[in-house]
C-alpha positions, -999 to +999 in steps of 0.1 A: +000+000+000+010+035-005+025+053+025+003+080+040+031+098+057+012+125+075-014+104+091-015+086+124-017+049+132-055+052+136-059+066+101-035+040+087-055+012+103-087+026+089-073+031+055-063-006+053-100-013+054-118+018+039-129+054+045-159+074+034-195+065+028-213+046+000-240+022-009-243-009+013-242-044-002-266-070+010-252-100+027-274-121+005-258-108-027-252-137-050-220-138-070-222-147-106-195-173-102-208-190-071-217-227-073-253-239-071-261-267-048-256-301-064-231-288-090-206-316-099-181-298-122-145-302-112-132-274-090-110-247-107-075-247-091-062-212-081-027-204-069-031-174-045-001-154-035+000-126-010+024-110+015-002-096+038-014-115+069-006-149+056-028-176+072-011-199+097-022-231+080-034-242+046-069-255+044-080-229+069-116-219+076-117-188+053-101-207+025-126-235+028-155-211+028-143-195-005-136-229-020-171-242-012-189-210-023-172-209-057-162-245-064-125-238-065-094-253-049-068-228-036-031-233-032-016-206-009+017-189-016+025-173+017+051-145+018+065-123+046+059-086+040+094-075+048+111-099+024+084-108-001+098-094-033+131-112-033+115-145-025+087-139-050+112-130-078+130-163-072+096-181-075+089-163-108+124-171-121+118-208-115+087-206-136+062-209-108+038-181-117+008-178-093-026-168-106-030-139-081+000-117-073+009-101-039-009-069-030+023-049-024+034-051-060+038-016-073+036+000-107+073-005-114+069-042-106+039-043-130+059-028-159+088-051-153+067-082-151+047-071-182+080-069-201+090-103-188+057-118-198+047-131-163+015-111-158-017-111-178-031-082-198-068-079-189-097-066-209-114-037-190-148-045-205-145-081-192-136-068-157-165-044-157-188-073-166-174-098-142-169-073-113-199-049-115-203-044-077-166-037-073-163-013-102-192+007-089-174+010-056-141+019-074-157+045-096-173+062-066-138+069-053-118+076-085-131+065-119-098+075-135-079+049-115-079+026-145-050+047-160-025+033-135-027-001-152-021+012-187+013+002-200+023-001-237-012+002-248-027-026-226-043-029-192-024-050-168-046-056-138-077-050-118-077-013-108-073-005-071-077+027-049-070+037-013-100+060-005-083+077+025-057+090+001-082+114-013-084+133+020-063+164+022-042+180+050-059+204+073-043+227+099-045+223+137-041+250+163-036+253+200-071+263+210-061+281+241-035+302+222-062+312+197-085+324+224-056+342+242-049+363+211-086+371+205-096+344+179-128+324+187-122+302+156-093+293+134-082+317+106-099+313+073-076+334+050-039+336+045-039+371+058-056+360+090-032+331+093-003+356+092-019+376+119-024+345+141+011+334+137+025+368+145+005+370+177+015+335+186+051+349+186+046+383+201+016+381+225+030+356+250+002+329+243+016+305+268+016+332+295+052+326+308+063+361+303+089+352+278+091+356+240+099+319+234+072+307+211+069+303+173+039+302+151+046+270+133+074+246+124+077+224+093+085+188+085+118+195+069+128+159+070+100+153+045+096+185+024+066+173+004+047+178+037+064+211+046+043+243+049+015+228+028-010+253+042+009+282+025+016+264-008-020+252-010-032+288-005-014+296-037-030+266-054+001+245-057+021+216-043+058+220-052+061+182-056+031+176-079+023+182-115-006+205-123-022+223-152-006+257-157-024+290-166-016+283-202-034+249-201-002+229-203+011+205-177+038+220-154+057+208-124+045+227-093+079+233-079+089+256-108+057+277-110+052+313-101+028+302-074+057+284-057+079+314-060+053+337-044+047+312-016+084+310-009+086+348-007+059+348+020+075+320+039+109+338+038+091+369+052+077+348+080+110+332+087+128+365+089+100+378+112+105+349+136+072+332+129+087+299+118+107+277+141+143+277+128+147+240+136+121+231+110+149+220+087+157+190+108+122+183+122+103+151+118+068+141+128+078+130+163+095+164+169+064+182+157+045+163+184+070+173+210+071+210+199+033+213+200+029+195+233+057+216+248+040+248+237+068+258+214+046+261+184+009+268+180+001+254+146+007+222+127-004+221+091+003+185+079-026+169+098-053+145+084-088+146+098-082+114+118-053+131+137-079+151+156-094+120+172-088+119+210-070+086+205-047+099+178-010+097+187-001+126+164-005+160+180-039+155+196-031+131+224+003+145+234-012+179+238-042+165+257-019+148+281-007+182+290-041+198+292-040+213+257-066+209+230-058+210+193-086+225+172-091+218+135-092+246+110-099+245+073-072+251+046-069+289+044-079+308+013-052+328-004-043+340-039-057+309-054-092+321-043-104+289-028-095+264+000-072+236-012-057+208+009-027+189-001-036+152-009-016+122-020-046+109-040-063+075-039-047+057-069-026+026-064-011-001-086-036-027-097-040-063-086-021-084-110-029-119-124-005-145-138+002-145-176-013-180-179-047-166-173-047-148-207-054-182-222-076-195-194-109-176-197-128-198-172-103-194-144-097-157-152-134-149-149-138-171-119-111-151-101-126-118-111-160-129-098-145-141-065-127-108-060-158-089-068-178-108-042-154-108-013-146-071-018-182-060-017-205-086-001-209-078+036-208-114+049-177-125+029-160-091+034-163-095+072-152-132+069-120-124+049-110-093+069-121-101+105-127-139+106-156-156+125-179-136+147-177-147+182-143-163+177-123-135+162-145-105+168-177-091+184-199-062+172-215-032+187-241-025+161-222-028+129-189-017+144-164-046+147-144-051+179-116-076+174-109-101+202-074-100+216-070-135+230-042-156+214-068-180+200-086-151+183-057-142+160-072-138+126-044-156+108-055-188+126-087-189+105-072-173+074-086-138+078-068-105+077-073-098+040-048-124+025-078-135+004-092-100+000-066-078-018-093-053-027-108-049+008-101-012+011-121+000-019-158-003-010-163+026+013-196+013+026-176-009+049-167+021+071-197+010+093-176-020+103-142-003+108-149+031+121-168+041+153-197+065+151-176+091+168-149+089+141-175+088+113-190+120+126-155+135+129-148+128+093-181+143+082-172+174+102-136+179+092-130+163+059-151+188+040-151+225+030-120+223+008-108+208-025-081+182-024-050+192-042-036+162-061-011+154-087-027+156-121-015+121-130-009+103-098+006+068-098+021+061-132+049+042-150+074+069-160+108+058-173+121+093-169+110+094-132+129+062-125+159+078-142+159+113-128+135+116-098+160+110-070+183+137-082+155+161-090+139+156-056+172+163-038+177+194-059+143+207-050+145+198-013+177+218-010+164+248-028+131+251-010+147+250+024+173+276+014+146+298-001+126+297+032+156+306+053+169+332+028+201+315+021+189+315-015+167+343-029+134+338-048+144+360-077+175+349-097+181+319-075+146+306-082+151+312-119+184+292-117+167+264-098+140+262-124+165+261-152+186+235-134+156+214-126+145+214-163+179+205-177+186+178-151+158+157-165+128+177-154+119+187-189+120+151-201+098+141-171+073+168-178+071+157-215+064+121-204+038+131-179+021+152-206+022+122-230+008+097-204-019+121-193-030+126-229-031+088-234-052+083-203-077+109-213-083+100-249-120+103-257 
């Protein structure tokens, strides 16, 4: 799965299952490929590989339920998540190609395996016909996710999304500090934000009689999450591609919007509003600075970080009698509220090359995946196991049991057999408490997610140039904020250097791939 680097463990655990709201599926939904009572045809044999929550034993309870429902015989290929790829490549090299590939395969793996002839190209029309319930759930999150599987003119898998990735970053403030400086609610505009940060520095918000506080810090150890409130107010993320004012695709880091955002950040830095230690700050240190009342704002928070049980910002502050209050992304020159977002698109689920010539097995697999990803009964079975043994429920909300005998891998649950479990957002009723659902409704709204125009994609130029381009940009952005590099000639030099160091080739390829994905 894609890393969601600004979110807390609570959001990560939720994102593994799903987030959002959608149409519920009936537990009596009948899959097109299920077996009718009395059927005597020979079971289809499926080799099922995954690196996620491998079952303790073959022939486990969940496996047997799937086999009986669909008249199939499953052979498990169990891999450890930390070392799956090396072992899996050895398996492939020996000619042992499974029918279903591990969930953590990424788009680079997909391209390499397509070139090697070990994965199947799949007809989108067939997938839509075999997996109607799943595709409905997918399209409700991101109907353009199909593009990730496009490579050399073919589709190479079953599209997959991570719904929580569509949520954007929203700012959090020390509520007591806001009230101390005369604000009854968080700032709504960039100008108000500057006023708040200035007063956080000058008006002794912690009441200790010393001028020892800063407005905010930044995650300098991960610059893509650094000062997102300011960049978003200008309608840009410096690490994402966007459509420029001329209608052409442009890299955010070299736009005039980024230049102007950097000018403002440098002004704030020189005015003492920004913690000078931001350069070396990571998420844990943001926690510590906020809880120690050294800073009054953190701007790389997800909505789930505001839950009382969240380990990021909220709980450390609460432990010291503080309260973090959520704001909305502030409105600046862009004219509307934007929140930086990683996006929901992920690499597809891949099937073995042998399935191109085995229509019966291919369609059977598609029908199984459709059913267990959307049917309530089998979704609960494959994710949480057996009710009463592995979990209980309060209403719909699932409460996993913690006894050793309740470990889900003992019965084959935990999503080994459900690689698409996170897509159907109606399943939030099982994974998320009413309190958290209400929190999402309250906070994850009122702004437009700011996402890369392309998202996950196979880009040969990115593989070739990205590491160097990212290092180049990281260094310049930090220097521009601190004033070590100016935002006039030095910005022009950075832009020229970025383009000639592979950035222009990367931009050209992004433009080409985007056009191919969006052909009418």
